[in-house]
C-alpha distance (Angstrom), angle and dihedral (degrees) to the residues before:
residue distance angle dihedral
X1 . . .
X2 3.79 . .
X3 3.80 113.3 .
X4 3.77 132.3 -164.5
X5 3.79 88.9 -126.7
X6 3.80 95.7 54.9
X7 3.79 99.2 39.8
X8 3.81 114.3 25.1
X9 3.80 99.2 35.8
X10 3.78 94.9 31.3
X11 3.78 88.8 54.0
X12 3.79 89.7 60.5
X13 3.79 92.8 52.1
X14 3.78 108.7 31.3
X15 3.76 121.9 97.7
X16 3.77 121.4 -149.3
X17 3.80 109.5 -69.7
X18 3.75 89.2 -21.3
X19 3.72 150.8 83.9
X20 3.75 138.6 -34.8
X21 3.80 108.7 -104.7
X22 3.77 109.1 -152.1
X23 3.83 93.5 -159.8
X24 3.72 101.7 55.6
X25 13.25 149.6 171.6
X26 3.21 83.3 -60.1
X27 3.84 129.2 78.5
X28 3.84 126.2 161.0
X29 3.82 92.1 -22.6
X30 3.80 109.4 -146.8
X31 3.82 95.1 -0.8
X32 3.81 99.9 84.3
X33 3.82 100.4 72.6
X34 3.82 95.4 53.5
X35 3.83 107.2 118.3
X36 3.79 88.1 -129.1
X37 3.80 96.4 45.8
X38 3.80 90.6 114.7
X39 3.82 114.0 -179.8
X40 3.81 91.0 4.7
X41 3.80 88.4 62.7
X42 3.80 89.8 63.3
X43 3.82 89.4 65.0
X44 3.82 86.2 67.1
X45 3.80 101.5 35.4
X46 3.82 128.2 -8.1
X47 3.83 90.0 -144.1
X48 3.82 86.9 74.1
X49 3.81 85.1 81.6
X50 3.83 86.8 81.1
X51 3.79 94.4 73.1
X52 3.83 122.5 158.3
X53 3.82 91.0 -170.0
X54 3.83 91.5 64.7
X55 3.78 130.3 54.7
X56 3.79 89.2 -169.3
X57 3.78 142.1 -37.7
X58 3.78 138.2 -149.2
X59 3.79 114.5 -155.1
X60 3.79 110.6 -153.5
X61 3.80 100.1 -179.9
X62 3.79 136.1 -22.6
X63 3.78 128.8 170.7
X64 3.78 136.0 -178.5
X65 3.82 130.1 -176.0
X66 3.81 129.4 -171.7
X67 3.80 136.6 -178.5
X68 3.80 128.0 177.6
X69 3.80 137.5 165.3
X70 3.78 144.6 158.3
X71 3.81 96.3 -136.4
X72 3.78 107.3 73.7
X73 3.78 134.3 21.1
X74 3.79 123.8 -161.4
X75 3.79 132.2 -152.1
X76 3.80 101.7 -141.4
X77 3.78 92.1 170.0
X78 3.80 91.4 78.5
X79 3.79 113.7 50.2
X80 3.79 96.7 157.7
X81 3.80 92.1 107.8
X82 3.80 94.3 58.0
X83 3.80 112.0 131.9
X84 3.77 134.5 -174.7
X85 3.81 88.4 -94.2
X86 3.83 92.2 54.5
X87 3.79 91.5 -115.7
X88 3.78 115.0 173.4
X89 3.80 97.8 169.7
X90 3.79 93.9 138.5
X91 3.81 92.1 45.3
X92 3.82 99.6 51.1
X93 3.81 125.9 97.3
X94 3.80 108.8 -166.0
X95 3.81 120.8 -157.6
X96 3.81 103.0 -176.2
X97 3.83 113.9 -173.5
X98 3.81 134.2 162.4
X99 3.83 88.5 -107.9
X100 3.81 109.8 38.7
X101 3.81 119.4 162.2
X102 3.81 136.1 -148.7
X103 3.80 129.1 -171.9
X104 3.79 134.2 175.6
X105 3.77 140.8 161.9
X106 3.78 141.6 -178.4
X107 3.81 121.7 -155.2
X108 3.81 121.4 -170.7
X109 3.81 119.4 -176.0
X110 3.77 109.5 -160.2
X111 3.81 129.3 -169.0
X112 3.82 106.1 -29.2
X113 3.78 138.3 152.0
X114 3.79 141.3 -165.9
X115 3.79 130.3 -166.9
X116 3.80 136.9 -177.2
X117 3.81 105.2 -126.8
X118 3.80 90.7 -171.1
X119 3.78 139.6 -25.5
X120 3.81 89.9 -73.6
X121 3.80 105.4 31.7
X122 3.81 131.5 60.2
X123 3.79 134.6 167.1
X124 3.80 137.6 -169.8
X125 3.78 138.2 -172.9
X126 3.79 117.1 -157.9
X127 3.79 139.4 -179.5
X128 3.77 122.2 -157.6
X129 3.82 142.8 172.0
X130 3.80 118.3 -158.1
X131 3.78 138.2 -178.1
X132 3.82 126.8 -169.7
X133 3.79 130.7 -170.5
X134 3.82 124.9 -173.2
X135 3.81 127.3 172.3
X136 3.81 116.0 173.2
X137 3.79 136.2 -177.1
X138 3.80 98.5 5.4
X139 3.80 120.8 148.5
X140 3.80 108.3 -108.4
X141 3.81 95.7 -138.4
X142 3.80 90.7 44.5
X143 3.82 89.4 51.6
X144 3.79 90.4 52.9
X145 3.80 91.9 50.3
X146 3.80 95.9 50.8
X147 3.81 93.2 45.4
X148 3.83 98.8 43.3
X149 3.81 107.5 11.5
X150 3.82 87.9 -121.6
X151 3.81 141.0 88.0
X152 3.78 136.3 -154.5
X153 3.83 92.0 -136.6
X154 3.83 108.4 90.8
X155 3.82 90.6 -166.1
X156 3.79 95.9 52.8
X157 3.79 124.0 -122.2
X158 3.80 145.5 -120.3
X159 3.80 122.6 -142.7
X160 3.79 138.2 174.4
X161 3.81 114.9 -158.3
X162 3.79 120.1 -160.7
X163 3.82 124.7 -163.2
X164 3.79 92.2 3.2
X165 3.81 109.4 -176.9
X166 3.77 140.6 159.5
X167 3.79 142.9 170.5
X168 3.79 138.9 -172.8
X169 3.81 115.1 -167.7
X170 3.81 131.6 172.7
X171 3.79 122.8 -174.2
X172 3.82 144.1 152.0
X173 3.80 129.6 -128.9
X174 3.78 137.5 -156.6
X175 3.80 109.3 -167.1
X176 3.80 132.8 -169.6
X177 3.81 115.0 -163.5
X178 3.78 128.8 -166.1
X179 3.80 122.1 -176.8
X180 3.78 135.5 172.6
X181 3.77 142.3 175.7
X182 3.79 114.8 -106.4
X183 3.80 98.3 -178.0
X184 3.80 128.6 16.1
X185 3.80 119.1 166.4
X186 3.79 138.4 130.2
X187 3.79 92.5 -71.9
X188 3.79 110.3 34.3
X189 3.76 144.5 16.1
X190 3.81 118.4 -155.3
X191 3.79 119.6 -173.6
X192 3.77 136.0 167.6
X193 3.77 139.6 -174.5
X194 3.78 144.9 -179.9
X195 3.79 131.0 -150.9
X196 3.79 118.4 -154.4
X197 3.80 112.3 -159.3
X198 3.75 135.8 -163.1
X199 3.80 106.8 -148.7
X200 3.79 123.1 -152.4
X201 3.79 112.7 -166.3
X202 3.81 112.8 -148.1
X203 3.81 101.8 175.8
X204 3.77 142.3 -15.9
X205 3.79 137.2 -174.9
X206 3.82 127.3 -178.8
X207 3.78 138.7 178.8
X208 3.79 137.5 176.6
X209 3.79 144.0 167.1
X210 3.79 129.5 -175.4
X211 3.81 91.5 -150.1
X212 3.80 127.3 2.0
X213 3.78 123.1 172.5
X214 3.78 127.4 -161.5
X215 3.82 133.4 -169.7
X216 3.81 119.7 -173.6
X217 3.82 119.6 -168.6
X218 3.79 112.6 -163.9
X219 3.81 96.0 -162.8
X220 3.81 92.8 61.1
X221 3.82 96.5 25.0
X222 3.80 89.7 -130.2
X223 3.80 131.9 144.2
X224 3.79 119.5 -152.0
X225 3.80 117.4 -165.6
X226 3.80 132.0 -171.4
X227 3.80 128.9 -169.1
X228 3.79 137.9 37.4
X229 3.80 134.4 -65.4
X230 3.80 130.4 -154.8
X231 3.78 111.1 -155.2
X232 3.81 133.2 170.8
X233 3.78 145.3 160.8
X234 3.78 141.4 -174.9
X235 3.78 121.7 -103.9
X236 3.82 112.0 -64.4
X237 3.80 95.9 4.4
X238 3.81 94.4 103.8
X239 3.82 88.3 74.5
X240 3.79 93.7 50.4
X241 3.79 93.0 -102.8
X242 3.79 125.5 140.4
X243 3.79 114.0 -160.5
X244 3.79 111.9 -157.5
X245 3.80 88.9 173.5
X246 3.81 94.8 63.5
X247 3.80 105.5 50.9
X248 3.79 124.8 -179.2
X249 3.77 108.8 -141.8
X250 3.77 135.2 -125.2
X251 3.77 141.7 146.4
X252 3.78 132.5 -123.0
X253 3.76 143.2 176.5
X254 3.81 142.4 -154.3
X255 3.82 121.5 -158.5
X256 3.79 127.6 -169.7
X257 3.80 147.3 167.9
X258 3.82 129.0 -165.0
X259 3.81 125.8 -168.2
X260 3.81 121.6 -165.7
X261 3.78 126.8 -166.5
X262 3.79 106.2 -149.6
X263 3.79 122.6 -119.8
X264 3.80 107.3 -132.9
X265 3.81 98.2 175.4
X266 3.79 117.6 129.1
X267 3.82 97.2 -105.9
X268 3.79 97.8 40.3
X269 3.79 123.5 111.7
X270 3.80 118.6 -106.6
X271 3.81 89.5 -121.5
X272 3.81 92.3 43.7
X273 3.78 130.5 110.4
X274 3.77 137.1 -156.7
X275 3.79 94.3 -148.8
X276 3.79 131.0 13.3
X277 3.81 123.0 -172.9
X278 3.78 129.9 -179.6
X279 3.79 138.4 -172.6
X280 3.79 124.7 -170.7
X281 3.79 143.0 165.3
X282 3.79 111.6 -145.4
X283 3.79 135.0 -166.5
X284 3.77 101.8 17.0
X285 3.81 108.5 173.2
X286 3.79 145.4 47.4
X287 3.80 143.1 -122.1
X288 3.80 123.5 -120.0
X289 3.81 116.8 -143.0
X290 3.82 110.5 -159.7
X291 3.82 93.9 -163.0
X292 3.77 110.8 42.6
X293 3.82 119.2 151.2
X294 3.80 115.4 -147.5
X295 3.81 127.4 -169.5
X296 3.78 133.6 -165.8
X297 3.80 111.3 -156.6
X298 3.79 128.5 -165.7
X299 3.81 101.1 -139.6
X300 3.80 97.8 -166.0
X301 3.79 101.6 122.6
X302 3.82 145.4 98.3
X303 3.81 118.6 -127.3
X304 3.79 138.6 166.7
X305 3.81 113.3 -91.0
X306 3.81 86.8 -138.9
X307 3.82 86.8 76.5
X308 3.80 88.6 76.7
X309 3.81 94.9 55.4
X310 3.81 97.1 74.3
X311 3.82 111.5 14.7
X312 3.79 125.4 59.8
X313 3.76 115.3 -110.4
X314 3.80 93.9 -106.0
X315 3.81 87.9 63.2
X316 3.80 91.9 46.2
X317 3.79 90.5 54.3
X318 3.79 93.8 47.1
X319 3.79 94.6 47.7
X320 3.81 99.7 42.9
X321 3.81 110.7 28.3
X322 3.81 130.2 59.4
X323 3.75 115.4 -125.7
X324 3.78 149.0 152.8
X325 3.79 127.6 -124.9
X326 3.77 140.3 -164.3
X327 3.79 134.0 -179.8
X328 3.80 121.2 -141.4
X329 3.77 141.7 114.2
X330 3.80 125.3 -48.9
X331 3.78 135.7 -179.9
X332 3.81 122.2 -137.3
X333 3.79 115.4 -162.1
X334 3.78 127.8 -133.8
X335 3.83 120.6 -116.4
X336 3.82 93.5 -97.2
X337 3.80 111.1 -165.8
X338 3.78 143.4 170.8
X339 3.81 113.4 -127.4
X340 3.80 125.4 -167.9
X341 3.79 131.3 174.5
X342 3.79 141.1 173.0
X343 3.81 121.5 -161.2
X344 3.82 120.4 -167.6
X345 3.80 123.0 -163.1
X346 3.81 111.3 -140.9
X347 3.83 90.7 175.5
X348 3.79 134.0 -18.2
X349 3.80 89.2 -79.4
X350 3.80 106.7 27.0
X351 3.79 121.5 71.3
X352 3.77 139.8 164.9
X353 3.79 123.0 -156.8
X354 3.79 138.3 -173.2
X355 3.80 122.0 -154.0
X356 3.79 132.7 -174.4
X357 3.80 128.2 -169.2
X358 3.82 122.3 -166.9
X359 3.80 127.9 -178.7
X360 3.81 110.6 -134.1
X361 3.79 97.4 -176.1
X362 3.80 125.1 86.1
X363 3.80 119.9 -152.1
X364 3.81 89.8 -132.6
X365 3.80 92.0 68.3
X366 3.82 91.8 65.1
X367 3.81 132.6 -44.6
X368 3.79 101.4 -58.2
X369 3.80 138.7 167.4
X370 3.78 114.8 -126.0
X371 3.78 136.1 -156.2
X372 3.78 115.2 -137.4
X373 3.78 117.3 -110.0
X374 3.79 110.4 -107.7
X375 3.80 145.4 159.0
X376 3.79 127.0 -156.3
X377 3.79 140.6 -175.4
X378 3.81 117.1 -154.9
X379 3.80 128.4 -175.0
X380 3.80 113.2 -165.7
X381 3.77 144.8 178.4
X382 3.80 111.9 -141.8
X383 3.79 133.4 -177.4
X384 3.78 134.9 150.0
X385 3.81 99.4 -75.4
X386 3.77 103.6 15.4
X387 3.79 138.9 47.5
X388 3.80 129.3 174.3
X389 3.80 121.1 -169.6
X390 3.78 135.6 173.4
X391 3.84 114.0 -164.4
X392 3.79 123.5 -159.1
X393 3.82 109.4 -158.6
X394 3.77 138.7 -178.1
X395 3.80 109.9 -156.7
X396 3.77 130.2 -170.8
X397 3.83 115.5 -96.9
X398 3.82 95.4 14.4
X399 3.79 100.9 90.2
X400 3.80 94.6 -149.7
X401 3.80 147.4 51.9
X402 3.81 123.0 -73.9
X403 3.80 117.3 -150.0
X404 3.77 121.7 -162.4
X405 3.78 144.7 171.8
X406 3.79 131.9 -144.7
X407 3.80 138.8 179.2
X408 3.79 135.2 -161.4
X409 3.78 112.3 -166.0
X410 3.79 109.9 177.1
X411 3.80 106.6 -68.6
X412 3.84 96.0 -1.1
X413 3.80 131.0 77.9
X414 3.78 125.8 -177.2
X415 3.77 131.6 165.9
X416 3.77 152.3 107.8
X417 3.77 135.0 -126.1
X418 3.81 91.1 -140.9
X419 3.81 109.0 26.9
X420 3.82 95.8 113.3
X421 3.80 92.3 46.8
X422 3.81 90.4 48.1
X423 3.80 90.3 54.4
X424 3.81 98.4 41.1
X425 3.81 104.9 33.9
X426 3.78 124.9 79.5
X427 3.82 90.4 -155.3
X428 3.80 108.0 43.7
X429 3.81 112.3 166.6
X430 3.78 100.9 -179.3
X431 3.76 139.0 41.5
X432 3.79 133.6 -176.6
X433 3.77 139.6 164.4
X434 3.80 138.5 180.0
X435 3.78 139.6 -168.0
X436 3.78 132.6 -177.1
X437 3.78 144.3 176.8
X438 3.81 121.8 -158.9
X439 3.80 141.0 160.6
X440 3.83 107.4 -132.0
X441 3.78 128.0 -171.0
X442 3.80 105.0 -157.5
X443 3.78 128.4 -158.2
X444 3.80 114.0 -140.0
X445 3.78 115.5 -126.0
X446 3.81 122.2 -128.4
X447 3.79 120.6 -139.6
X448 3.78 118.0 -127.8
X449 3.80 93.6 -129.4
X450 3.80 87.9 64.7
X451 3.79 93.9 54.1
X452 3.79 117.2 110.7
X453 3.80 116.4 -118.9
């Protein structure tokens, strides 16, 4: 029987034909555009470092996790059928296709700080640990067989998967950000920034196949495959280990611009705006692994599906399929993306923003992590010590709207871009959550009506 534990959570953690990574789109959904987001704002656009609402900020710890797919939906609003084995059979809606997709990421912001050196110049230093998981164009029933050794289809199935590809990548970052104002007059404020990043690769695993066929026969519980599989991993990762003491190095960069149209109404703040728009390119760069083992497997064989119940899939491949291997260097690309947002000030405390995220890297260029394409609309209430926001998002692969809720209360943020959908929908295909603790030093705004002539 299909279980929530083996399908929904495993899908967030499993790499293609590989291992379960115990450490493993999008990031801090809805919380990045807040004018007092601080370090979190740099994950959207580095030009947010030039921030008149903050004197400085020390980020102690912030973390965000996301998982989405188009294979299985879960009804989290009814947990009465939960058993000791985490079975959610009555609460699952399975949408098996020849080209199902899974995506997940974890983003941990460690000790970091930013400070405005002057009205025009700002700097930040940030530390970060990130994990990405992408699995694209895999047959849903085939995925279930290789992760559980079972299938929902009592008659068996046949599937042909084209351009099957997947990657799991975990790395750390140390980033130095410099931002400055280029133009600041009565009408507009234009600022830009760049973040230079040292990248430390901890672990990577990749897999791909141009065409891979599968035939499962229920009566004999056998799986017949046809085609070839390219499969590789960094040193030590085959055993599910992630070595943060033996980094592979690389360099990256974020670039961003933000334009503000000033709000000159009588009750507006002197540092306020009527419209703020930003454009950024994030995660330019790659990491070079000097010892990366790559295999080429001939997948023409018939095996018992029971093989997948006990061993991990790396062992199944090694024991049942002929292949060749070589160890050398390999580059894994960062999830380069184009980010754009517009934030409109209805009043000094009520805003509405639109945000779009677009992946600009293709997996065919080199093994590369990818953000999912998404758009969101977020109304929010914002004041000095509190913000409340409720993003509505459309994310690639999900086929529906995600509705979330977030809160910033002084030094604490907590929220999710999908919590309301998860609770209300009977077919939720994504889930995410974030939490953060920071020490902000705010600058109080001055209203124009209080200015002396």
